[in-house]
N, C-alpha and C positions, 0 to 999 in steps of 0.2 A: 438557518438549516434546521435548528431544532424543531421537532414535531411535537405538537400539544396532544394530549389525550384525546380531544375532540377530532383532530385531524388524522389521528392514527386509526380510529374506527371508521372514519370515512373512507379510508383507501379499501380498494377491492382486496379480497383475500389472495394471498400468493400460496403456492405450494412449494414445500422444500423438503428434500431428504438429506439431512445434514449429516450424512455418514462421513463426509470429508473432514469433520471435526475431529474424528478419530486419528487423523494424520497431522494434527497440530503440534509442532515441536515445542520444547520448553521456551517460551517467550517471556520477555521481560513483563512486569505487570501492566505497563502502559501499552504494550502490544496487545495483551488481551482486552484491555478496555477500548482500544481503538478498534479492534475486531468487532466486538459486540456493537459498538455504535455503528460501525459500516453496515452491519447486518440489519440493523433497524432502519437505515437511511436509504437502502437500496431500492431501485426500480426493479421491475420485473426482468430476470436474467442477470441480475447482479451489477448493474451499472449504477455508479454513484457519481453525482456531479456536485462537487464542492471542493473548495480550496482548502489548503491546510489552515488557513486562517478561520474559516467557517467551521471546519471540524474541531478546531481548538475552542471556539466559543461554545459549541455544542457540548463540549467536555470539560469546560472550564480549565483548559491546559493551554500552555504557550505553543506557538507555532513550531518552535525548535522541538518541542517534545512530540508533537505530532509527527515531524519529519523523522526523528530518531526511531520512533515507534513504526512508522511506515516501512522504513528500511528493513525491519525484521519481518513484516508481513510479506513484503516482495521476495525476500531471501527464501521464506517458507513456501513460496508459489501460491500463497492464498489470496493475493491481490496483485494485479498488473496495472502499473501506471500507463494510461493510454496518452495522456497529455496532461498539462497544468490543469487542475480542477476536474479531471475525469479519471475514474479509477473502475476497474472491472474485477469483481469477486471471482474467484475459481468456481466453475460450475458445480463442483462437488459440495460447496457450501452457500451457494446463491439459491434465491427463491426465484420460482417459475410460476407461470400461469397454469401449467399442467405438468404432471410428471413426464409426459412424452417430450416436452420441450427440454427438459434437464437431460433426459436420456440422449437426445439428439446432440445437445451441447457437449456432453461427456464423450460421445463417439467421435466428435469433430476435434477433440483435443490432439495435438500431437504427443507421441509417447512420451517425450521428455517432460511434458507439463503434468503428466498424471501423478497424483499424490501416492498412489499405491505402487509405483515403479521404484525399486531400490529402496535404501533406507532413507526415509523421509528426515530422520534427525541428521544423518551424515550430510545429505543433500543441502539440508537448512545451513549447517555449519560451513560447509564448503562455500556455498553462495554469499553468506554473510562475510566471510574472511575475504572472498574476491571482491566484494563491494568496499570493504574497509581499506584493502590494498590500493584499489583504484582511487579511492578518495585521497589517501595519502600521497599517492603518485601526482595527482593533480595539484594538491597543496604545495608540493615540493617543487614541482614545475612552476607554478605561481611565484614562489619565492625567488628561484633563479631568474625568472623573466623580470621580476621587479628590481633585482640587485643589477642585472645587466643593462638596464634602461640608463641612458646618460641623464644626469641631473642638470638642469639649466640654472646658471647662476644669475641671480637678480643683479641687474645692473642699476646703479643709483647714479644720477646725475647731480652734480654739485654746483 
């Protein structure tokens, strides 16, 4: 997924008003690293097609580090996970073919997805905490399920 200098210049130029970067909360360093990498890998409109493994290879980071950094970008509403290997950058930070395309994408956003609505730092903290609580709940549920499963005893014949 890493792009060489020759491939980069061969791409057609994209337009972007990256005003949305003013609404980036205090992310961990890996979050900023991943965000900058995603900005260089995007297709017009902010679509990125790459697995966590591919993103990790491009950044010399382990898959787990990419996953942890990605949860911060999602909590900040800068990235939306469409499905495995497909991500969408927020229109306020995505590059487009024309300014008009970016304006249309911004107008189409639901109010709750706008970066300039409410306190973006508080929203980020709330969403991150919500994600971590959900993750802990699922881990606890897995433990309870594992413990409650009956164990089969091995039978040896003599």
